[in-house]
N, C-alpha and C positions, 0 to 999 in steps of 0.2 A: 226542798233540797235539790240542787242541780246535779245531774249525772255527768261524769267526766268520761267522754268517749275515748277509746284507745287511739293512739296515733297510727294512721295507716302506714304500712311498710313502704320504703323507698323502692322504686324500680331498680333493676340491676344496672341500667345505663347511667343512673344518677349516683350510684354508690361510689365512694372513693376507691381508687385502685389500691391493691395491697402493696405494702412497702417492699422495695427491692433489697437484695443483699447489699449492705454498705450504705443504705439510705438512713439518714439521721434527721429526725424532725421534719420529714417531708422534703428534704433536700437531697439531690443526687451528688455523687462524687464528681470531681472535674472530668474524669474519664467517661463516666456514664452520661454526663451532661453533653460532652462533645459528641458521643455516639448518638444520643437522642437528637441533637441538632442536625447531624448528618442525615439520619433517617428521615427527619422532617423535611429537609430540603429535597431529598430524593423523591419522597412521596409527593411533594408539591409539584415538582417537575413532571413526574410520571402521571399525575392526575390530569395535567393539561396537555401532555403530548402522547401518552400511552406508549412511551418508548420501550417499556419493559417487555411488551408483547413482541415487538420486532426483535429485541435482543434475544429473547427466549427462542424465537423462530430461527434466528441465525446460529445460535450457539448450541442449543440442545436439540440434536437430531440423531437419528440412527446411523451408526458407522458399521460397515460390513466387517465380518470376522476376518482376521488375518492382516489388517492394516499395520503398517510399520513405519520406520523413519523415512522411507521413500515418499510418503505422503506429506511430509513437512517441507518439501522443496518449494512448493508454491508459496507457502507462508514465509519462507526464508527470502524468496525473491521480493515479496511485498515489503518486508522489513528493510531489504537493501534499497528499495525505492524510497522508503521513508527516510532512511539515512542520507540518501543523495539529496532529497528535498531539503532536509534541515541544514546540512552542510552547505548546500548550494545557496540557500538564503543568507547564511552567514558570510560566505565569500562575496555575494553580490553587494553587501554593504561596503566593501572596500574596492571592488573591481571597477575599472574605468573602461567601458567598451568603445574605445576610440583607437584609431591606428597609431596615434602618438603616445597614448597613455596606458595601453593595455599591458605591455610587457613590464613597464615600471610598476604598475599597480600589483601585478603578480609577484614581482620581486619584493615589493614592500610587504605583501601578505606573508610571504615565506620567511623573510628575514627579520621583520620588525614588529609585526602584529603579535600580541600575546596569544600563544597557542595557534598561531596562523599556520605554521608548518604542519602541525598535527591535523587541523581541520582540512587543509588542502590535500594532505596525504590520504585522509579518510575519503575525500571526494574522488580523488584520482584513482585509488585502488578499489574503492567501492564501485566505481563504474565497471571496472573489469569483472569484479565479483558478481555484479548484477547480471551481466551478459552471460557469464558461465552458469549461474544458477538458472537463468531463463532457459538456456539450451538444455541443461540436464533435466529440468522440470518438463520441458516439451518431450524429451526422449522418454522419460518415465511414462508420460501420458500415452505416447505412441505404443511403446512395447507392452504396456498393460492393457491396451485396447480401450482406453477411456475416451476415445474420440468417436466411438460408435453410437448408434441410436440409444437414447434420445439426446446425446450430448454433442451433436455435430456443431451446433451454433456456438457452444462454449469453446470448442476446438478452433473455430474460425476467429473468435474473439482473442484467444490465446496467440494465434499466429500474428494477428495485427499488433498485439502487445509486444511480441518479439521484434517485429519490424520497427516499431516506435522506439524500442530500447536501443536497437542498433543505430537508428537515426539520432537519438539523443547523444550517444557516444561519439558519433561522427561530427555533429555540430559543436560539441564541447571540446573537441580536440584542437580546434583553431584558436580558442579563446586565450591561451597564453601568448599567442602571436609572436612566437620565436621562429627561427629559420626552419626547424624541423616541422612544426605544425603548419607553417605557411605553405611549404612546398608539398607536404603530404596532402593537404586539403586541395591544392591545385590538381594533383594527380587524381584524387577521388572525384572531384567535380568533372574532370575531363573524361574519366571512365564512365561516369553517369551520363555525360553528354553524348557518348557514342551509341547509346541505345536508340533503337529506331523510333521514328515519329515524335514522341514527346520528350526525348532526351535533351535536345538543344533548348527547348523551352524551360525544362526543369533546371538546367544549368544556369540559364539567364535569370530565373527566379531566385535561385539560391545565391548567386553572385550579386544580385541586385543590379544587373547590367551585363554587358557583353564581356567585361574584363573585371578582374579583382580591383576594387576601388575603395574609397573611403567608407562607403556604406556597406561593404560586404561583411565586415566584422560585426557591425550593428545588426545586420540581417541574421547572421548566425546566432548572435546573442539573444535576439528576441525569439527566434525559433526554439533555441535551447532552453530558455528560461520560462517562456509563457505557453507557447503553442503545444509543444510535445508533453510537458508535465501535465497540463490541463487535460489533454486527450488521454494520457496514461491514467490519471486519477479517475476520470469518467469510466473508462473501459475496465479498470480494476473493480470498480463498484458493480458494473454489469457482470463481470466474471464471478465475483463472490456471490451475487444474487443467484446466478444460474447454478453454482455449486451447491448452495443451500437448498434450492428448489428441486434439483434433479438428484442430489446425493452423489456419493462417490462410488467408484467401481471397485468391486472386490478384486484382490490379486488374482492373476491367471492360475496360479497353482491351487488356490482355494476353489476356483471353478472346476479345475481338473479333478480335485478330490471329490467334489459333489457329484460330478459325472460318474466317477467310479462307484460311488455309493449307490447311485440310481441304477446303474447297470447290475450291481450285485442284487439289489432289491428286485429287479425284474426277473433275474435268473431264479 
């Protein structure tokens, strides 16, 4: 008579997973199936890119005690730039960067394109808001002493970002190509040309010649749409990297309170 040996137990890795709430006959509900699909896609991407490590390094870091709404000014400026980028791309789909068609294309965007007046208004007033936010953010950084060691390089990057923001506003002012923008740009270029040594050369470069001509508007449009936004995006990435690497500065009143506590402890 042959003996029947007992079946060996299955390893835990081969055992079926326990049923989840709402699971019926091994099937997930549509909501759970969609969640599982999303997790699978994210895991697939993360396994090949390790992007979660970089995201955790950027997002989860120590924040000094006493931080408040003043510390959101940089983020607000960045979102203003993103708004300008999105609305600018939409406007570029209808804009004609030529001396004969620029004004008519702007009129067409404002009066006839669906939601064109709204998008143009967001771009026009968003540029002013971005400049204001950049100045207020720089003022907060200065008065809080966040430009000191070891954050000097980030301060220099921020100053360059502020200059590029002003240049983007200046180059975009000419694009409607009406009487006000035309003569205001001539005044601005002439003021720039009065600076010593490099002023005349910069004016000739911006005008694409010695005088305002057919290519001046195209020169302003290319600088406004490609050169400055690309430089801004690159430097914003560098700025955020340095913020994540070096951390943020505690408010000055917090530092004063710590100094008082240390003096009391010494006494």
